[in-house]
NULUMDREN-783198 format. One record per residue (C-alpha): residue number from 0; residue in one letter; y, x negated, z negated. Coordinates in pm, 1 decimal. Example, Ala and Ser with C-alpha at 12.3 -4.5 7.8 and 13.67 -1.06 7.14 Angstrom:
2
  pos  code     north      east        up
    0     A    -450.0   -1230.0    -780.0
    1     S    -106.0   -1367.0    -714.0
This chain:
561
  pos  code     north      east        up
    0     M    -550.4    1005.3    1199.0
    1     S    -193.9     921.4    1098.5
    2     G     113.3     804.8    1287.4
    3     G     292.4    1128.2    1370.0
    4     Y     614.4     981.3    1233.8
    5     R     573.7     673.0    1453.6
    6     H     487.8     428.9    1179.0
    7     D     179.3     332.6     978.4
    8     A     -59.6     481.8    1233.0
    9     A    -426.1     457.5    1136.7
   10     A    -765.3     601.7    1226.9
   11     C   -1054.8     681.1     994.7
   12     L   -1401.1     801.0    1097.5
   13     V   -1602.2     997.6     839.5
   14     E   -1963.5    1108.0     885.6
   15     D   -2171.2    1299.0     631.8
   16     G   -1928.9    1210.9     352.6
   17     V   -1927.3     837.8     431.7
   18     I   -1635.8     639.5     578.3
   19     L   -1782.0     452.7     875.8
   20     A   -1470.2     268.6     987.4
   21     Y   -1101.4     266.7     899.5
   22     V    -823.0      49.6    1038.7
   23     E    -446.1      52.7    1071.2
   24     E    -275.7      16.7    1408.0
   25     E     -65.9    -274.3    1278.5
   26     R    -376.6    -485.0    1219.4
   27     L    -465.5    -461.3    1587.5
   28     S    -118.5    -463.0    1745.1
   29     R      16.9    -727.6    1501.7
   30     Q     341.4    -530.8    1465.5
   31     R     414.7    -466.8    1099.2
   32     H     383.9     -97.1    1012.6
   33     A     326.3     -29.4    1386.6
   34     V     679.7     106.4    1409.0
   35     G     718.6     321.9    1719.9
   36     S     343.9     328.7    1787.2
   37     G      71.9     588.3    1765.1
   38     P    -292.9     532.3    1669.6
   39     R    -439.8     457.3    2012.6
   40     R    -587.2     110.6    1944.8
   41     C    -729.3     208.3    1608.3
   42     I    -890.5     524.5    1745.4
   43     D   -1070.2     319.7    2009.3
   44     W   -1176.4      63.6    1748.2
   45     V   -1326.6     306.3    1494.6
   46     L   -1526.8     478.4    1768.9
   47     E   -1653.4     151.2    1915.6
   48     E   -1726.9      -1.9    1574.4
   49     S   -1933.3     300.2    1474.0
   50     G   -2109.7     342.2    1807.2
   51     V   -1975.2     694.0    1841.2
   52     E   -1850.1     865.5    2157.0
   53     L   -1549.3    1094.5    2133.1
   54     G   -1770.8    1380.0    2253.2
   55     D   -1988.9    1331.9    1945.4
   56     V   -1696.7    1390.2    1707.9
   57     D   -1693.8    1737.6    1554.1
   58     A   -1325.3    1755.7    1462.5
   59     V   -1000.8    1558.3    1457.3
   60     G    -740.8    1588.1    1182.5
   61     L    -376.1    1488.9    1226.4
   62     A    -174.9    1409.0     912.2
   63     W     132.8    1600.7    1019.0
   64     N     233.6    1949.0    1128.1
   65     P     543.0    1960.9    1350.7
   66     H     572.8    2334.8    1291.5
   67     F     601.1    2288.8     912.9
   68     D     378.8    2587.7     847.0
   69     G      20.3    2622.7     734.2
   70     D    -206.7    2378.3     558.4
   71     V    -478.1    2321.6     821.9
   72     D    -399.2    2467.1    1166.2
   73     E    -613.6    2430.5    1477.5
   74     I    -427.9    2318.4    1790.8
   75     S    -490.3    2539.3    2092.9
   76     A    -651.3    2353.7    2384.1
   77     D    -404.1    2510.4    2626.9
   78     S     -92.3    2409.5    2429.6
   79     P     152.3    2138.3    2541.4
   80     E      87.9    1957.1    2212.4
   81     Y    -284.0    1929.0    2290.7
   82     A    -209.0    1777.5    2631.6
   83     E      45.5    1536.0    2486.2
   84     L    -192.3    1422.4    2213.2
   85     S    -476.7    1373.9    2461.2
   86     A    -257.3    1161.1    2687.1
   87     S     -86.0     953.7    2418.2
   88     A    -373.2     878.0    2181.0
   89     F    -698.7     950.5    2363.6
   90     A    -634.4     822.8    2719.1
   91     G    -639.9    1174.6    2862.0
   92     R    -988.6    1259.3    2733.0
   93     D   -1087.1    1609.3    2621.7
   94     L   -1060.8    1645.7    2246.5
   95     P   -1292.9    1802.3    1992.1
   96     K   -1152.3    2075.8    1773.0
   97     T    -820.6    1930.8    1657.5
   98     F    -620.6    2035.9    1354.6
   99     Y    -275.3    1976.2    1214.7
  100     V    -289.6    1903.7     841.2
  101     D      27.9    1936.6     636.2
  102     H     157.9    1584.6     570.6
  103     H     164.5    1614.8     192.4
  104     L    -167.7    1795.9     181.2
  105     A    -318.5    1501.3     371.2
  106     H    -172.1    1265.8     108.6
  107     A    -308.7    1482.0    -171.2
  108     A    -654.3    1494.4     -13.2
  109     S    -661.9    1116.9      34.1
  110     A    -617.7    1082.4    -341.4
  111     Y    -800.3    1371.5    -505.5
  112     R   -1092.3    1397.7    -263.5
  113     T   -1174.3    1027.8    -307.6
  114     S   -1109.3    1019.8    -682.6
  115     P   -1372.1    1034.2    -960.5
  116     Y   -1217.1    1354.5   -1098.3
  117     R   -1328.6    1716.3   -1055.1
  118     S    -996.2    1851.6   -1180.5
  119     S    -658.9    1683.3   -1173.9
  120     L    -287.0    1711.6   -1131.9
  121     V    -187.9    1564.7    -794.0
  122     L     158.4    1434.0    -704.7
  123     T     259.7    1330.5    -353.3
  124     I     587.0    1138.2    -334.7
  125     D     731.2     975.8     -23.0
  126     G    1035.7     949.5     203.5
  127     Y     975.3    1268.6     395.4
  128     G     696.7    1445.3     575.3
  129     D     694.9    1790.5     728.8
  130     A    1037.6    1863.7     573.4
  131     R     932.9    1778.7     217.3
  132     S     954.9    1469.6      -1.3
  133     M     738.4    1567.6    -297.8
  134     V     467.0    1822.5    -373.0
  135     V     282.9    1903.9    -696.0
  136     Y     -76.1    2032.0    -672.3
  137     R    -344.2    2148.5    -908.6
  138     A    -692.8    2037.0    -801.8
  139     D   -1011.8    2203.3    -922.2
  140     G   -1350.7    2147.4    -762.9
  141     D   -1292.1    2171.4    -388.3
  142     R    -953.0    2345.6    -409.5
  143     L    -603.6    2200.4    -387.9
  144     V    -342.5    2456.7    -491.1
  145     E      27.1    2387.0    -442.2
  146     L     237.9    2440.9    -752.8
  147     A     583.6    2319.7    -648.4
  148     S     758.7    2120.2    -377.7
  149     A    1092.5    1950.0    -316.3
  150     G    1287.2    1903.2       3.0
  151     L    1467.5    1604.1     146.8
  152     Q    1751.7    1612.8    -105.1
  153     H    1498.5    1493.6    -365.1
  154     S    1355.6    1204.3    -163.0
  155     W    1267.3     914.3    -391.9
  156     G    1139.0     730.4     -87.0
  157     W    1478.3     750.8      77.9
  158     L    1645.7     649.0    -245.3
  159     Y    1435.6     331.9    -268.6
  160     Q    1503.3     262.7      98.0
  161     M    1878.4     292.7      51.4
  162     V    1886.5      77.2    -261.1
  163     T    1678.6    -184.8     -79.5
  164     E    1943.9    -191.6     192.2
  165     H    2235.3    -201.6     -55.2
  166     T    2081.4    -495.2    -242.0
  167     G    2042.8    -690.5      82.3
  168     L    1663.9    -705.1      58.3
  169     G    1593.3    -534.9     390.3
  170     S    1488.7    -196.4     525.3
  171     W    1238.5      67.4     409.7
  172     Q     963.4    -180.2     493.9
  173     H    1080.0    -394.9     200.0
  174     A    1113.5    -130.5     -70.9
  175     G     843.8    -305.9    -272.7
  176     K    1089.2    -591.3    -325.0
  177     T    1321.4    -353.4    -508.7
  178     M    1045.8    -268.9    -755.0
  179     A     983.1    -641.2    -812.6
  180     L    1353.6    -726.5    -839.0
  181     A    1397.0    -463.8   -1112.3
  182     A    1229.5    -699.1   -1361.5
  183     L    1518.8    -945.1   -1325.2
  184     G    1798.3    -699.5   -1409.3
  185     T    1932.8    -458.7   -1668.8
  186     P    1979.2     -84.3   -1598.2
  187     R    2358.7     -68.3   -1621.7
  188     Y    2388.4     155.4   -1311.7
  189     A    2135.5     417.1   -1425.1
  190     G    2401.0     687.9   -1416.5
  191     V    2415.5     659.0   -1036.6
  192     F    2081.1     836.4   -1015.6
  193     D    2126.0    1109.1   -1276.1
  194     E    2107.4    1388.0   -1016.1
  195     F    1748.6    1287.0    -938.3
  196     R    1626.6    1348.5   -1290.9
  197     T    1592.1    1721.1   -1213.6
  198     F    1306.0    1823.3    -985.0
  199     G    1436.1    1929.3    -645.1
  200     Q    1785.1    1788.7    -701.7
  201     G    1945.8    1464.6    -583.7
  202     F    2139.3    1420.3    -262.7
  203     P    2360.4    1706.5    -147.5
  204     S    2127.4    1955.1      22.9
  205     P    2135.9    2010.3     400.9
  206     E    2304.5    2344.6     334.0
  207     E    2579.1    2180.8     129.0
  208     V    2667.2    1941.6     413.0
  209     G    2656.4    2208.2     684.4
  210     M    2315.8    2105.8     822.4
  211     A    2097.3    2399.3     719.4
  212     D    1920.2    2394.6    1056.6
  213     V    1812.6    2032.3    1012.7
  214     V    1516.9    2115.5     791.0
  215     R    1313.8    2219.2    1095.6
  216     D    1404.0    1921.4    1314.0
  217     N    1213.4    1601.2    1237.7
  218     R    1442.7    1381.9    1446.1
  219     R    1757.0    1497.4    1268.8
  220     L    1585.1    1488.1     929.9
  221     G    1539.8    1113.5     969.0
  222     G    1874.9    1059.3    1137.1
  223     A    2179.9    1276.2    1079.5
  224     Y    2084.7    1408.0     737.1
  225     Y    1972.5    1064.9     620.6
  226     D    2317.3     934.2     712.9
  227     E    2478.7    1207.7     503.6
  228     A    2255.9    1122.2     208.2
  229     E    2327.7     751.5     239.6
  230     S    2701.3     817.9     252.7
  231     W    2672.6    1015.1     -71.6
  232     L    2488.8     728.1    -241.8
  233     G    2747.2     479.7    -117.1
  234     S    3021.7     686.6    -278.7
  235     R    2828.8     703.0    -604.4
  236     L    2783.7     326.7    -606.5
  237     Q    3155.9     276.7    -550.6
  238     Q    3230.5     500.9    -846.9
  239     Y    3018.1     271.9   -1064.2
  240     G    3179.5     -43.3    -925.5
  241     F    2877.1    -169.4    -731.4
  242     E    2941.7    -377.8    -420.3
  243     A    2659.5    -382.6    -168.7
  244     S    2492.6    -710.5     -78.5
  245     R    2427.9    -769.5     288.2
  246     P    2143.8    -972.8     438.5
  247     R    2243.1   -1327.5     531.1
  248     S    2128.9   -1533.7     826.3
  249     P    1812.0   -1721.6     730.0
  250     R    1829.8   -2092.1     645.6
  251     Y    1540.7   -2337.0     633.1
  252     D    1460.4   -2659.0     448.7
  253     R    1497.0   -2948.1     693.0
  254     V    1196.3   -3133.7     552.6
  255     T     938.3   -2866.2     473.9
  256     G    1060.4   -2591.5     706.5
  257     A    1041.7   -2344.4     418.8
  258     R    1280.1   -2050.9     432.1
  259     L    1562.8   -2087.7     178.1
  260     H    1651.1   -1774.6     -15.0
  261     P    1993.1   -1747.5    -179.9
  262     P    1998.7   -1643.2    -545.7
  263     V    1997.0   -1268.7    -596.8
  264     A    2324.8   -1131.4    -730.9
  265     D    2306.7    -996.8   -1085.2
  266     A    2448.7    -666.8    -965.0
  267     A    2164.7    -627.0    -712.4
  268     A    1901.5    -689.9    -979.1
  269     D    2078.5    -448.7   -1213.6
  270     L    2085.0    -176.7    -947.7
  271     A    1714.2    -223.8    -882.0
  272     S    1646.6    -211.5   -1256.5
  273     S    1849.9     108.6   -1286.4
  274     L    1656.6     281.9   -1011.2
  275     Q    1319.4     169.9   -1145.2
  276     K    1401.9     284.4   -1499.5
  277     T    1521.7     623.5   -1378.1
  278     F    1214.6     675.0   -1162.3
  279     E     973.7     580.6   -1441.2
  280     E    1143.8     824.8   -1677.9
  281     Y    1142.8    1096.3   -1412.7
  282     L     776.8    1038.3   -1331.8
  283     E     686.6    1062.4   -1698.4
  284     D     877.8    1389.3   -1728.1
  285     I     735.2    1559.0   -1419.7
  286     A     377.7    1444.1   -1487.8
  287     S     381.9    1539.7   -1856.2
  288     T     537.8    1879.6   -1780.2
  289     Y     271.8    1983.0   -1529.3
  290     L     -21.3    1820.5   -1708.7
  291     R      68.9    2015.6   -2021.4
  292     R     142.0    2338.0   -1834.1
  293     E    -185.1    2326.3   -1640.4
  294     G    -400.4    2192.3   -1924.4
  295     L    -510.5    1886.6   -1722.9
  296     E    -594.4    1532.3   -1835.2
  297     H    -615.8    1337.2   -1507.7
  298     L    -356.2    1244.8   -1246.9
  299     C    -384.1    1148.2    -880.4
  300     V     -83.0    1011.3    -690.8
  301     A     -29.8     942.8    -319.3
  302     G     256.5     898.2     -75.9
  303     G     444.4     574.6     -16.4
  304     V     621.7     588.5    -353.1
  305     G     277.2     595.4    -512.8
  306     L     258.1     223.6    -429.7
  307     N     511.4     164.3    -708.0
  308     C     248.1       6.9    -931.1
  309     K     494.0     -59.9   -1214.2
  310     A     581.9     309.2   -1245.5
  311     M     219.3     419.3   -1209.3
  312     G     101.9     173.4   -1473.6
  313     S     380.2     274.3   -1711.2
  314     L     226.6     622.5   -1738.8
  315     L     -69.1     477.4   -1927.4
  316     T     168.4     396.2   -2213.0
  317     R     414.9     680.4   -2167.6
  318     L     144.3     952.4   -2160.2
  319     P    -107.0     873.5   -2436.5
  320     N    -309.7    1189.0   -2363.0
  321     L    -359.8    1092.9   -1998.1
  322     R    -729.4    1011.8   -1959.0
  323     G    -704.4     855.7   -1614.6
  324     I    -477.4     792.1   -1318.0
  325     Y    -599.0     732.0    -964.5
  326     V    -398.6     596.6    -671.5
  327     P    -598.5     534.7    -351.3
  328     P    -573.7     199.0    -171.6
  329     V    -410.8     384.7     119.2
  330     A    -140.3     568.5     -72.9
  331     A     123.7     538.1     202.4
  332     D     115.8     701.5     545.4
  333     M    -189.2     508.1     667.4
  334     G    -375.4     714.8     408.1
  335     G    -298.9    1029.8     603.6
  336     A    -582.9     937.7     838.7
  337     L    -834.5     960.7     555.4
  338     G    -668.1    1262.4     398.5
  339     A    -655.4    1460.7     721.8
  340     A   -1020.6    1386.7     791.6
  341     V   -1150.3    1495.0     452.5
  342     E    -921.3    1799.4     437.7
  343     V   -1043.1    1925.0     776.3
  344     L   -1403.1    1868.0     667.9
  345     N   -1333.2    2061.1     348.1
  346     A   -1181.5    2349.1     547.1
  347     L   -1493.0    2353.1     767.1
  348     G   -1720.7    2377.8     464.0
  349     D   -1821.5    2014.2     412.4
  350     H   -1713.8    1934.4      56.4
  351     R   -1864.0    1586.4      25.9
  352     R   -1624.6    1328.8    -116.0
  353     P   -1604.7     986.3      51.6
  354     D   -1607.7     678.6    -171.0
  355     I   -1330.5     427.6    -100.4
  356     T   -1377.3     216.2    -412.8
  357     D   -1455.4     -64.7    -169.3
  358     A   -1172.5     -45.2      84.8
  359     R   -1313.4    -320.6     307.0
  360     L   -1376.0     -94.3     606.0
  361     G   -1209.2    -277.8     895.0
  362     P   -1309.3    -542.0    1151.1
  363     S   -1549.1    -822.9    1062.0
  364     Y   -1665.0   -1140.9    1234.6
  365     S   -2004.5   -1305.9    1215.3
  366     D   -2061.9   -1677.2    1159.9
  367     G   -2153.3   -1694.2    1526.3
  368     D   -1817.8   -1543.7    1624.5
  369     I   -1630.8   -1783.9    1395.7
  370     A   -1827.5   -2089.6    1512.2
  371     G   -1747.4   -2005.0    1872.2
  372     I   -1376.1   -1974.4    1798.6
  373     L   -1365.1   -2300.2    1600.9
  374     G   -1550.5   -2475.3    1880.1
  375     S   -1323.6   -2338.7    2151.6
  376     Y   -1019.9   -2471.1    1964.8
  377     G   -1186.8   -2801.8    1878.4
  378     I   -1112.6   -2755.4    1507.4
  379     S   -1290.5   -2984.1    1263.5
  380     H   -1481.2   -2789.3     998.1
  381     K   -1765.8   -2797.9     748.1
  382     R   -2045.5   -2543.5     739.4
  383     S   -2102.5   -2461.0     373.6
  384     N   -2428.9   -2370.0     206.9
  385     D   -2228.6   -2206.3     -74.3
  386     I   -1882.4   -2104.6      38.9
  387     A   -1791.9   -1954.6    -300.2
  388     A   -1874.1   -2277.3    -487.3
  389     D   -1701.7   -2501.9    -233.7
  390     T   -1390.7   -2282.8    -236.2
  391     A   -1387.4   -2274.8    -616.4
  392     D   -1396.1   -2656.0    -620.2
  393     L   -1077.2   -2663.3    -413.4
  394     V    -901.4   -2385.8    -605.1
  395     A    -987.6   -2536.3    -943.8
  396     D    -844.0   -2864.3    -818.1
  397     G    -508.4   -2697.0    -753.9
  398     R    -541.9   -2619.0    -383.3
  399     V    -416.3   -2298.7    -220.7
  400     V    -692.0   -2158.2       0.5
  401     G    -718.2   -1879.9     255.1
  402     W   -1019.4   -1652.7     204.7
  403     F   -1149.9   -1467.6     514.1
  404     Q   -1477.0   -1285.0     445.6
  405     G   -1649.3    -974.6     580.7
  406     R   -1474.1    -655.0     681.8
  407     A   -1095.5    -645.5     649.7
  408     E    -934.4    -424.4     385.5
  409     V    -745.1    -110.4     475.3
  410     G    -414.2     -54.6     300.3
  411     P    -121.6    -282.7     216.7
  412     R    -292.3    -500.9     -46.4
  413     A    -541.5    -783.8      -8.9
  414     L    -856.3    -699.8    -201.7
  415     G   -1073.0   -1006.0    -148.1
  416     A   -1145.3    -995.9     224.7
  417     R    -822.2   -1136.4     373.3
  418     S    -664.5   -1316.6      77.0
  419     I    -488.3   -1633.7     -26.2
  420     V    -627.1   -1756.4    -358.4
  421     A    -512.0   -2011.3    -614.7
  422     R    -538.8   -2084.8    -986.1
  423     P    -377.7   -1808.2   -1195.8
  424     D    -255.0   -2049.7   -1463.9
  425     R     -14.1   -2265.2   -1261.3
  426     D     328.2   -2126.2   -1178.5
  427     D     393.8   -2422.2    -947.0
  428     L     122.2   -2285.3    -719.0
  429     A     288.0   -1942.0    -722.0
  430     W     618.5   -2103.5    -623.9
  431     R     443.5   -2293.3    -346.4
  432     A     265.8   -1985.9    -214.6
  433     N     593.7   -1792.4    -210.4
  434     T     820.2   -2053.4     -53.8
  435     Q     595.6   -2275.7     157.6
  436     I     320.7   -2042.2     275.7
  437     K     449.8   -1686.3     278.8
  438     N     817.3   -1783.8     313.8
  439     R     939.3   -1513.1      80.6
  440     E    1168.5   -1491.2    -220.3
  441     P    1057.1   -1720.4    -504.7
  442     W    1082.1   -1442.3    -765.5
  443     R     822.2   -1221.1    -594.0
  444     P     518.5   -1169.4    -821.2
  445     F     150.8   -1232.6    -753.9
  446     S    -153.6   -1040.2    -865.1
  447     P    -470.9   -1154.8   -1038.8
  448     S    -818.6   -1063.3    -918.6
  449     V   -1038.1   -1046.8   -1228.7
  450     L   -1396.8    -961.6   -1310.9
  451     P   -1427.9    -687.2   -1574.4
  452     G   -1533.4    -800.4   -1918.1
  453     E   -1399.7    -974.0   -2225.5
  454     Y   -1153.5   -1195.0   -2037.7
  455     M    -980.9    -892.8   -1883.8
  456     N   -1004.0    -677.2   -2193.4
  457     T    -830.9    -932.7   -2416.1
  458     R    -541.7   -1009.1   -2181.0
  459     W    -410.7    -671.0   -2065.8
  460     K    -346.4    -336.9   -2230.0
  461     H    -540.8     -45.9   -2082.5
  462     A    -777.5    -290.6   -1910.5
  463     D   -1034.8      -9.5   -1887.9
  464     Q    -794.2     162.2   -1644.7
  465     A    -743.4    -144.2   -1422.3
  466     S    -753.5     -44.2   -1056.9
  467     P    -992.0    -194.0    -799.4
  468     H    -700.9    -152.8    -556.1
  469     M    -416.5    -319.8    -751.6
  470     A    -258.6      21.9    -797.0
  471     L    -144.9     -12.3   -1160.3
  472     A      67.4    -279.5   -1327.9
  473     L     -70.1    -347.5   -1676.5
  474     D     113.8    -499.0   -1973.1
  475     A     -12.9    -847.4   -2053.2
  476     V     -91.0    -904.6   -2421.3
  477     D    -212.9   -1266.1   -2392.7
  478     V     -36.8   -1466.4   -2121.6
  479     D    -223.8   -1788.8   -2190.8
  480     G    -363.6   -1907.1   -1859.0
  481     L    -171.7   -1643.4   -1660.6
  482     A     152.2   -1825.2   -1574.7
  483     A     122.2   -1750.4   -1201.8
  484     V      28.0   -1382.9   -1226.9
  485     V     249.3   -1227.5   -1496.6
  486     H     585.6   -1100.5   -1371.2
  487     D     917.5   -1131.4   -1556.6
  488     D     866.9    -785.0   -1708.1
  489     G     539.0    -894.4   -1869.6
  490     T     310.1    -699.9   -1636.5
  491     S      39.9    -787.8   -1385.7
  492     R     -84.8    -581.3   -1091.3
  493     V    -447.7    -643.0   -1183.6
  494     Q    -731.9    -603.1    -935.3
  495     R   -1053.1    -519.5   -1117.8
  496     V   -1321.8    -668.8    -893.8
  497     A   -1640.2    -463.7    -915.2
  498     Y   -1811.8    -532.2    -582.8
  499     G   -2151.5    -633.4    -724.4
  500     E   -2302.1    -970.4    -805.6
  501     D   -2415.0   -1043.3    -449.0
  502     D   -2064.4   -1008.3    -306.7
  503     P   -1884.8   -1326.8    -189.7
  504     Y   -1564.1   -1245.5    -379.9
  505     T   -1753.9   -1179.3    -700.1
  506     A   -1933.9   -1509.5    -645.5
  507     L   -1600.8   -1689.5    -606.5
  508     L   -1477.5   -1552.2    -939.6
  509     R   -1803.2   -1645.3   -1110.7
  510     E   -1767.2   -1999.8    -977.2
  511     M   -1407.8   -2011.7   -1101.6
  512     E   -1528.2   -1906.5   -1445.8
  513     K   -1771.4   -2201.7   -1449.5
  514     R   -1491.7   -2446.0   -1366.2
  515     T   -1194.1   -2306.5   -1557.4
  516     G   -1331.4   -2058.4   -1810.7
  517     A   -1150.7   -1771.0   -1636.5
  518     P   -1325.1   -1532.7   -1391.1
  519     A    -994.0   -1490.9   -1211.8
  520     V    -775.3   -1611.3    -925.5
  521     L    -422.9   -1553.2    -805.5
  522     N    -469.8   -1323.7    -505.8
  523     T    -214.2   -1247.1    -236.7
  524     S    -246.6   -1124.4     118.6
  525     L    -346.1   -1361.2     397.5
  526     N     -37.7   -1337.6     617.1
  527     G     294.5   -1503.7     688.9
  528     R     641.7   -1360.4     655.1
  529     E     694.1   -1021.2     821.1
  530     E     336.2   -1018.2     952.3
  531     P      56.0    -768.4     890.2
  532     I    -241.4    -897.6     694.2
  533     V    -464.8   -1115.5     910.0
  534     T    -743.9    -936.9    1097.1
  535     R    -897.3   -1191.8    1336.4
  536     P    -999.7   -1558.6    1294.8
  537     P    -730.6   -1699.3    1528.4
  538     E    -460.0   -1535.5    1315.0
  539     A    -599.8   -1698.7    1001.6
  540     L    -615.8   -2036.6    1174.3
  541     K    -257.1   -2004.0    1291.9
  542     L    -141.5   -1941.3     935.0
  543     L    -340.3   -2239.0     808.0
  544     F    -185.4   -2481.5    1054.9
  545     T     171.5   -2347.0    1046.1
  546     S     207.7   -2328.8     666.8
  547     Q     142.0   -2541.5     361.3
  548     M    -188.6   -2369.8     287.5
  549     D    -447.6   -2637.8     207.0
  550     A    -768.5   -2489.2     341.1
  551     L    -935.4   -2181.9     486.3
  552     A   -1276.1   -2044.0     384.2
  553     M   -1383.9   -1829.1     679.3
  554     G   -1735.3   -1694.1     676.6
  555     S   -1959.1   -1990.8     597.3
  556     F   -1703.7   -2238.7     729.6
  557     L   -1451.7   -2445.8     538.2
  558     I   -1152.2   -2580.9     729.2
  559     T    -934.7   -2826.6     538.8
  560     K    -619.4   -3018.7     625.8
């Protein structure tokens, strides 16, 4: 389980090398990133969903180690930590054998131990975890061996967080916006980040600012030292003549109710571009150095910064000898739940590798459940004999449709279970989805879901490397018919849909191909502004009736407005 740093808590239950259930706390609590919460709801859900009692569980893995020592350490049943964990996350119940797993090792395990590779370089890159911000591993067979690590002064996660704040885009929860904004600017402030080009360097170290003791205090790591680091960056930005943008009070269109977003200042876009360029160059350097040194051809990446799909995708071009790159769908801290589980199992002698190619592992609702909810609300609906065909009719006609099918995805990206879909060839639909449904900045990009084959292969470079989890941004080579899903930098965060021909999402794409010639849709997450992705039917219905979404395909039911 994850959540030791009081955000992105999640629980994952693995049995005999198979993931039975996996859900994030935010999907159940409806608080984005579950800030300030532990994994109590999600623990209860995975046990109930799987029909497993806590007493039947062999071991529990926690994706953090407050002592900052050891890779996998068992917690003594008579320790205060055991009692606190039992009370806070397990309602006072006795626990099975319970282990701390180093935060970055849990990230590494979530990537390598679910990857298709038997040897790989592994990079974990995030804000901070267990006093470190980045670790380099060599993976062979069942072994993960640490090669190098960097402390908090080298935190790319913090750097993205700070730049997100300075550009007025929000807090750490909005760092993905900075990656997207980079496409609109030029890197004229790249010199600000020069210190980060050297592994282990960056902000002044805790020792340099008189805080040597802070490296063993999680609270001060995320507080006092962060403030020192942010002050340093502010001074650097002043030296380069950058003036920070501050968030403005939201304004709304009086007719449509859509949130109005002021134009982004050129300087903000240029700062984002500068950071993105520096990080991509750094990532190329660190990956190529260790791949060459270790004689490896594959790369796995995890940690929150691993969600930077533009940087990850750029490696396919920057490193021509790289044979494959894998980023799990749960690269950020929610992935610690999976990583801790599989790392504990590995330590106990079970070396089976769970498959998370299909990340739809969360709650689901039967047609009976959905019919009961629609009836209780008195909502008019149609029961479809072919929900994929009926939805494709609407989408091909230019409608924007919610798609709620089967088990919910785990991770931050919609993968065809809780999605909003539209035609990929109409940028007016992208504008509408941004401003009238999701109420977000109009320059934010959308991703295409595409079936593998000729259509994909002729439109994007490195299409054979396209991720089933939208983990890599690929360069578009033929933008015809892709107006809504190619960003200003010429890339798309492609989802390669390989669920099988009997899957509802595959069927939807096949039906789209019949109507438009393209086995593709624009795909974005089914949620409103500042909300987690929808989990339950009432949440999907609320979004339908409080936004400009045209229809909702939920199970076998079609609800239109």
